TIMI-2910 file (N, C-alpha, C, CB; in pm, 1 decimal, decimal comma, always signed):
<rs>
+----------+----------+----------+----------+----------+----------+----------+----------+----------+----------+----------+----------+------+
!      n_x !      n_y !      n_z !     ca_x !     ca_y !     ca_z !      c_x !      c_y !      c_z !     cb_x !     cb_y !     cb_z ! resn !
+----------+----------+----------+----------+----------+----------+----------+----------+----------+----------+----------+----------+------+
!  +1473,1 !    +77,9 !   +500,7 !  +1344,4 !    +45,6 !   +444,9 !  +1245,9 !     +7,3 !   +555,2 !  +1357,6 !    -66,8 !   +343,5 !  Met !
!  +1291,0 !    -32,3 !   +669,1 !  +1200,7 !    -71,4 !   +776,3 !  +1107,4 !    +39,1 !   +824,0 !  +1279,9 !   -120,2 !   +890,9 !  Leu !
!  +1148,6 !   +166,3 !   +824,7 !  +1052,0 !   +270,3 !   +863,9 !   +928,6 !   +273,4 !   +774,3 !  +1118,9 !   +406,3 !   +861,6 !  Pro !
!   +940,3 !   +224,5 !   +651,5 !   +825,8 !   +220,3 !   +559,7 !   +711,2 !   +139,1 !   +619,0 !   +867,5 !   +161,0 !   +424,1 !  Leu !
!   +742,9 !    +29,9 !   +686,1 !   +637,1 !    -54,2 !   +743,1 !   +563,0 !    +18,6 !   +853,7 !   +695,4 !   -184,9 !   +797,0 !  Tyr !
!   +634,0 !    +92,6 !   +935,8 !   +569,0 !   +171,7 !  +1040,0 !   +482,6 !   +281,5 !   +981,7 !   +672,3 !   +231,8 !  +1132,4 !  Gly !
!   +535,6 !   +351,7 !   +882,0 !   +457,0 !   +456,0 !   +815,5 !   +337,2 !   +395,0 !   +743,8 !   +544,3 !   +534,6 !   +715,6 !  Phe !
!   +355,1 !   +277,1 !   +688,2 !   +245,2 !   +209,7 !   +620,7 !   +133,0 !   +176,0 !   +717,1 !   +294,5 !    +83,8 !   +552,9 !  Gly !
!   +168,7 !   +121,7 !   +831,8 !    +66,9 !    +88,5 !   +932,9 !     -4,5 !   +214,3 !   +980,6 !   +131,0 !    +15,3 !  +1052,9 !  Ala !
!    +70,9 !   +319,6 !  +1006,9 !     +9,6 !   +446,0 !  +1049,8 !    -80,5 !   +504,1 !   +941,0 !   +118,3 !   +547,7 !  +1087,3 !  Leu !
!    -36,1 !   +497,3 !   +818,2 !   -116,6 !   +547,0 !   +706,1 !   -248,9 !   +471,8 !   +697,1 !    -39,0 !   +533,8 !   +573,8 !  Thr !
!   -241,5 !   +340,4 !   +711,2 !   -363,0 !   +258,8 !   +704,7 !   -456,3 !   +290,3 !   +821,2 !   -327,3 !   +109,3 !   +704,7 !  Ile !
!   -402,6 !   +298,3 !   +939,7 !   -485,9 !   +326,7 !  +1057,5 !   -553,8 !   +462,6 !  +1042,9 !   -400,9 !   +323,0 !  +1187,0 !  Ile !
!   -477,8 !   +563,5 !  +1005,7 !   -533,8 !   +698,6 !   +991,4 !   -637,0 !   +704,4 !   +878,7 !   -421,5 !   +800,5 !   +964,9 !  Ile !
!   -607,3 !   +636,7 !   +766,5 !   -699,1 !   +643,7 !   +651,9 !   -829,1 !   +567,8 !   +674,0 !   -631,1 !   +589,9 !   +528,9 !  Ser !
!   -834,7 !   +482,1 !   +774,5 !   -956,2 !   +404,5 !   +798,7 !  -1029,5 !   +444,9 !   +926,3 !   -922,3 !   +258,6 !   +805,1 !  Thr !
!   -980,9 !   +544,7 !   +995,6 !  -1045,1 !   +586,3 !  +1121,5 !  -1192,9 !   +620,3 !  +1103,9 !   -972,4 !   +706,6 !  +1179,4 !  Leu !
!  -1225,5 !   +694,3 !  +1000,9 !  -1362,4 !   +741,4 !   +982,0 !  -1458,2 !   +631,5 !   +935,1 !  -1363,4 !   +854,4 !   +882,6 !  Met !
!  -1405,8 !   +521,0 !   +886,5 !  -1491,2 !   +414,5 !   +832,3 !  -1469,0 !   +280,7 !   +901,9 !  -1466,4 !   +398,6 !   +683,5 !  Val !
!  -1411,6 !   +284,3 !  +1020,3 !  -1370,4 !   +161,7 !  +1089,5 !  -1484,7 !    +64,0 !  +1115,0 !  -1306,4 !   +197,1 !  +1220,2 !  Ala !
!  -1607,2 !   +110,2 !  +1113,5 !  -1721,7 !    +21,6 !  +1139,5 !  -1776,0 !    -45,3 !  +1013,0 !  -1832,8 !   +100,1 !  +1206,0 !  Asp !
!  -1717,8 !    -16,2 !   +897,7 !  -1764,3 !    -72,3 !   +770,8 !  -1648,8 !   -147,3 !   +703,9 !  -1819,8 !    +39,9 !   +676,8 !  Asn !
!  -1655,7 !   -281,0 !   +703,1 !  -1546,0 !   -363,4 !   +651,7 !  -1514,0 !   -335,2 !   +504,9 !  -1579,9 !   -509,6 !   +668,6 !  Ala !
!  -1614,5 !   -310,0 !   +424,1 !  -1591,1 !   -283,4 !   +281,6 !  -1513,4 !   -152,5 !   +263,9 !  -1725,9 !   -277,0 !   +204,5 !  Val !
!  -1554,4 !    -49,8 !   +335,7 !  -1483,5 !    +78,6 !   +326,2 !  -1343,7 !    +71,0 !   +386,7 !  -1563,7 !   +188,4 !   +395,9 !  Leu !
!  -1327,9 !     -7,7 !   +491,9 !  -1194,3 !    -28,6 !   +549,3 !  -1103,3 !    -90,9 !   +443,8 !  -1201,2 !   -119,3 !   +676,2 !  Val !
!  -1154,7 !   -192,7 !   +376,0 !  -1077,8 !   -259,7 !   +270,8 !  -1038,5 !   -160,5 !   +161,6 !  -1158,8 !   -376,3 !   +210,3 !  Tyr !
!  -1135,6 !    -86,2 !   +112,1 !  -1110,4 !     +6,9 !     +0,6 !  -1015,6 !   +119,4 !    +41,6 !  -1242,8 !    +66,5 !    -50,0 !  Ile !
!  -1042,5 !   +182,3 !   +153,9 !   -957,1 !   +293,4 !   +198,8 !   -814,9 !   +246,5 !   +227,7 !  -1016,4 !   +359,2 !   +324,1 !  Cys !
!   -802,2 !   +133,0 !   +292,8 !   -669,4 !    +79,0 !   +321,3 !   -594,4 !    +39,9 !   +196,8 !   -680,2 !    -39,3 !   +411,3 !  Gly !
!   -665,4 !    -20,4 !   +102,6 !   -603,7 !    -59,3 !    -23,5 !   -551,4 !    +64,0 !    -97,6 !   -704,4 !   -136,3 !   -111,2 !  Met !
!   -632,7 !   +166,3 !   -106,2 !   -592,5 !   +288,4 !   -177,0 !   -475,2 !   +356,7 !   -106,5 !   -711,4 !   +385,8 !   -187,9 !  Ile !
!   -484,0 !   +369,9 !    +25,5 !   -377,8 !   +438,0 !   +100,8 !   -245,6 !   +362,5 !    +91,1 !   -418,4 !   +453,4 !   +248,0 !  Ala !
!   -249,5 !   +230,4 !   +108,5 !   -126,4 !   +151,6 !   +103,3 !    -66,9 !   +150,2 !    -37,0 !   -153,3 !     +8,7 !   +149,9 !  Ala !
!   -152,3 !   +141,9 !   -138,0 !   -104,1 !   +142,7 !   -275,8 !    -40,7 !   +277,0 !   -310,9 !   -218,6 !   +111,5 !   -372,6 !  Thr !
!   -103,8 !   +385,1 !   -268,3 !    -48,2 !   +518,8 !   -293,1 !    +87,0 !   +534,0 !   -224,5 !   -145,3 !   +628,3 !   -244,0 !  Ala !
!    +94,8 !   +488,7 !    -99,3 !   +222,3 !   +497,0 !    -27,0 !   +329,0 !   +412,7 !    -94,7 !   +204,8 !   +452,0 !   +118,6 !  Leu !
!   +292,2 !   +293,7 !   -140,1 !   +388,6 !   +206,5 !   -207,7 !   +438,5 !   +270,6 !   -337,0 !   +325,4 !    +69,4 !   -237,5 !  Glu !
!   +347,4 !   +332,2 !   -413,1 !   +388,6 !   +395,1 !   -538,6 !   +480,3 !   +514,5 !   -513,0 !   +265,8 !   +439,4 !   -618,8 !  Tyr !
!   +439,7 !   +602,2 !   -423,8 !   +519,7 !   +721,9 !   -395,0 !   +656,9 !   +682,8 !   -340,0 !   +446,1 !   +813,7 !   -294,4 !  Val !
!   +658,7 !   +587,4 !   -249,4 !   +785,6 !   +543,3 !   -191,2 !   +874,7 !   +479,0 !   -296,6 !   +760,5 !   +444,9 !    -76,6 !  Thr !
!   +816,8 !   +391,9 !   -378,5 !   +896,5 !   +326,5 !   -482,7 !   +953,0 !   +424,4 !   -583,4 !   +813,4 !   +224,1 !   -554,4 !  Gly !
!   +871,2 !   +519,3 !   -626,2 !   +917,3 !   +619,5 !   -722,9 !  +1023,5 !   +710,5 !   -661,5 !   +798,7 !   +703,7 !   -773,5 !  Ala !
!  +1002,1 !   +750,6 !   -536,3 !  +1099,6 !   +838,2 !   -469,8 !  +1232,9 !   +766,9 !   -447,9 !  +1044,0 !   +887,3 !   -335,2 !  Ala !
!  +1226,7 !   +642,9 !   -403,9 !  +1351,1 !   +568,5 !   -380,5 !  +1426,5 !   +544,2 !   -510,0 !  +1321,6 !   +435,1 !   -312,1 !  Met !
!  +1352,4 !   +521,2 !   -617,2 !  +1418,4 !   +503,9 !   -746,3 !  +1483,0 !   +634,5 !   -792,2 !  +1318,0 !   +454,3 !   -851,7 !  Glu !
!  +1414,4 !   +746,1 !   -771,4 !  +1469,3 !   +875,8 !   -812,2 !  +1589,7 !   +914,5 !   -726,1 !  +1361,2 !   +984,7 !   -803,4 !  Ala !
!  +1582,9 !   +888,4 !   -598,2 !  +1689,9 !   +929,5 !   -506,8 !  +1810,4 !   +836,5 !   -515,3 !  +1638,1 !   +933,7 !   -363,3 !  Ile !
!  +1785,6 !   +705,3 !   -509,7 !  +1894,9 !   +608,1 !   -502,5 !  +1925,2 !   +540,0 !   -635,6 !  +1862,3 !   +503,6 !   -400,3 !  Phe !
!  +1846,1 !   +570,4 !   -738,4 !  +1866,2 !   +516,2 !   -872,4 !  +1863,9 !   +363,3 !   -875,1 !  +1997,2 !   +566,0 !   -928,5 !  Asn !
!  +1775,8 !   +304,3 !   -792,4 !  +1756,7 !   +160,3 !   -796,4 !  +1617,3 !   +125,3 !   -746,8 !  +1863,6 !    +88,6 !   -712,3 !  Met !
!  +1564,6 !    +15,3 !   -797,8 !  +1432,1 !    -30,2 !   -756,0 !  +1448,1 !   -130,8 !   -642,7 !  +1353,5 !    -93,0 !   -875,5 !  Lys !
!  +1376,9 !   -108,0 !   -533,9 !  +1382,1 !   -199,6 !   -421,3 !  +1279,8 !   -311,0 !   -437,0 !  +1358,9 !   -124,7 !   -290,9 !  Tyr !
!  +1178,0 !   -290,6 !   -518,8 !  +1082,7 !   -393,9 !   -559,4 !  +1039,8 !   -361,6 !   -700,9 !   +958,9 !   -401,7 !   -462,1 !  Trp !
!  +1001,8 !   -463,9 !   -773,7 !   +968,7 !   -445,0 !   -913,8 !   +854,4 !   -539,4 !   -953,1 !  +1093,1 !   -469,0 !  -1003,0 !  Asp !
!   +739,8 !   -481,7 !   -984,5 !   +622,6 !   -557,8 !  -1026,5 !   +605,7 !   -557,0 !  -1177,9 !   +497,8 !   -502,1 !   -960,4 !  Tyr !
!   +711,3 !   -526,1 !  -1250,7 !   +702,7 !   -514,5 !  -1396,5 !   +653,5 !   -642,1 !  -1463,1 !   +837,3 !   -477,3 !  -1453,1 !  Ser !
!   +679,7 !   -756,6 !  -1402,6 !   +638,2 !   -883,6 !  -1462,3 !   +493,8 !   -920,4 !  -1428,0 !   +731,1 !   -994,5 !  -1416,8 !  Asp !
!   +428,5 !   -840,6 !  -1343,8 !   +289,9 !   -866,7 !  -1303,1 !   +194,3 !   -794,4 !  -1397,2 !   +265,7 !   -821,9 !  -1156,3 !  Lys !
!    +74,7 !   -851,9 !  -1414,6 !    -28,5 !   -784,9 !  -1493,7 !    -78,0 !   -662,7 !  -1418,7 !   -145,8 !   -880,9 !  -1524,9 !  Lys !
!   -121,1 !   -565,3 !  -1493,4 !   -181,2 !   -443,8 !  -1438,6 !    -88,2 !   -371,9 !  -1340,7 !   -311,9 !   -477,6 !  -1369,4 !  Phe !
!    +37,9 !   -354,5 !  -1381,5 !   +132,8 !   -280,3 !  -1298,6 !   +146,3 !   -137,3 !  -1350,4 !   +270,8 !   -350,6 !  -1296,8 !  Asn !
!   +192,1 !    -49,7 !  -1263,8 !   +216,7 !    +89,0 !  -1301,7 !   +362,9 !   +119,8 !  -1274,6 !   +122,9 !   +187,2 !  -1224,1 !  Leu !
!   +439,2 !   +128,3 !  -1380,4 !   +582,9 !   +156,5 !  -1375,3 !   +659,5 !    +58,6 !  -1287,5 !   +605,8 !   +296,8 !  -1325,3 !  His !
!   +602,5 !    -57,1 !  -1260,8 !   +669,1 !   -157,8 !  -1179,1 !   +664,8 !   -129,3 !  -1030,0 !   +810,2 !   -170,5 !  -1221,7 !  Gly !
!   +607,1 !    -16,7 !   -990,3 !   +603,4 !    +19,9 !   -848,3 !   +483,5 !    -40,0 !   -776,1 !   +601,1 !   +170,9 !   -833,5 !  His !
!   +373,0 !    -55,4 !   -846,3 !   +252,3 !   -113,6 !   -788,1 !   +188,1 !   -205,8 !   -890,9 !   +152,2 !     -2,7 !   -742,5 !  Ile !
!   +102,6 !   -296,4 !   -842,8 !    +26,6 !   -383,0 !   -933,2 !   -105,5 !   -419,1 !   -866,2 !   +107,8 !   -511,8 !   -970,2 !  Cys !
!   -198,1 !   -466,0 !   -945,6 !   -331,6 !   -495,4 !   -895,8 !   -330,6 !   -602,6 !   -787,2 !   -420,3 !   -538,9 !  -1009,8 !  Leu !
!   -256,9 !   -710,3 !   -807,5 !   -258,0 !   -818,3 !   -708,2 !   -205,1 !   -771,6 !   -572,6 !   -175,0 !   -936,3 !   -758,2 !  Ser !
!   -101,9 !   -689,2 !   -572,5 !    -50,9 !   -636,3 !   -445,9 !   -150,5 !   -540,4 !   -382,3 !    +83,1 !   -565,6 !   -467,5 !  Ser !
!   -215,1 !   -459,6 !   -463,8 !   -314,9 !   -366,6 !   -410,8 !   -429,2 !   -442,2 !   -343,8 !   -369,5 !   -276,6 !   -522,9 !  Ser !
!   -474,9 !   -549,2 !   -406,7 !   -581,3 !   -629,4 !   -347,0 !   -534,7 !   -692,8 !   -215,4 !   -627,3 !   -738,6 !   -445,2 !  Leu !
!   -409,9 !   -735,3 !   -212,4 !   -354,3 !   -792,1 !    -88,8 !   -345,8 !   -686,4 !    +20,5 !   -215,1 !   -852,3 !   -114,7 !  Ala !
!   -312,1 !   -563,1 !    -14,7 !   -307,8 !   -455,8 !    +85,3 !   -443,9 !   -437,7 !   +151,3 !   -262,6 !   -323,7 !    +20,8 !  Trp !
!   -550,6 !   -454,0 !    +74,8 !   -684,3 !   -445,4 !   +131,8 !   -707,8 !   -552,8 !   +236,7 !   -788,5 !   -456,2 !    +22,7 !  Gly !
!   -664,7 !   -674,1 !   +207,4 !   -678,0 !   -784,7 !   +303,3 !   -593,6 !   -757,2 !   +428,1 !   -635,4 !   -919,3 !   +238,0 !  Val !
!   -470,7 !   -712,8 !   +407,2 !   -384,4 !   -681,9 !   +521,4 !   -443,2 !   -569,1 !   +606,4 !   -243,7 !   -643,4 !   +473,0 !  Phe !
!   -509,5 !   -475,1 !   +541,7 !   -575,3 !   -366,7 !   +614,4 !   -684,5 !   -422,0 !   +704,8 !   -634,2 !   -263,5 !   +516,6 !  Thr !
!   -767,1 !   -509,4 !   +650,4 !   -872,5 !   -570,7 !   +732,4 !   -813,1 !   -644,5 !   +852,1 !   -957,0 !   -667,5 !   +647,6 !  Leu !
!   -704,7 !   -717,1 !   +829,3 !   -639,7 !   -787,8 !   +940,0 !   -587,7 !   -690,0 !  +1045,4 !   -524,4 !   -874,3 !   +887,4 !  Leu !
!   -524,6 !   -583,5 !  +1001,5 !   -469,9 !   -484,2 !  +1094,3 !   -579,2 !   -417,4 !  +1175,5 !   -390,5 !   -378,9 !  +1018,7 !  Leu !
!   -685,6 !   -377,9 !  +1109,4 !   -791,1 !   -301,9 !  +1176,5 !   -883,8 !   -392,1 !  +1259,3 !   -872,8 !   -224,8 !  +1073,4 !  Ile !
!   -916,2 !   -507,7 !  +1207,4 !  -1014,6 !   -594,7 !  +1274,2 !   -952,0 !   -691,8 !  +1374,6 !  -1091,3 !   -673,6 !  +1170,5 !  Arg !
!   -827,7 !   -730,5 !  +1353,4 !   -764,8 !   -827,2 !  +1442,5 !   -665,9 !   -756,0 !  +1532,0 !   -695,1 !   -939,0 !  +1362,9 !  Val !
+----------+----------+----------+----------+----------+----------+----------+----------+----------+----------+----------+----------+------+
</rs>
């Protein structure tokens, strides 16, 4: 599962290259890219290994337990930290 973090960082960096000078767009693009990666990875791992490595089913506004609104918003903050700091 550790390669996911490297791919996640690369995904965020690549998805924000064109908007790096605008903090709002960095937040939005990073949030969308990280959330998409989290959903695809979670769904694929569940299909391949028949188990959930994380489960947001108990959170409001979740999608199949793979992603949720609160985590997506946090990904935006983490994106700003990665890109700006």
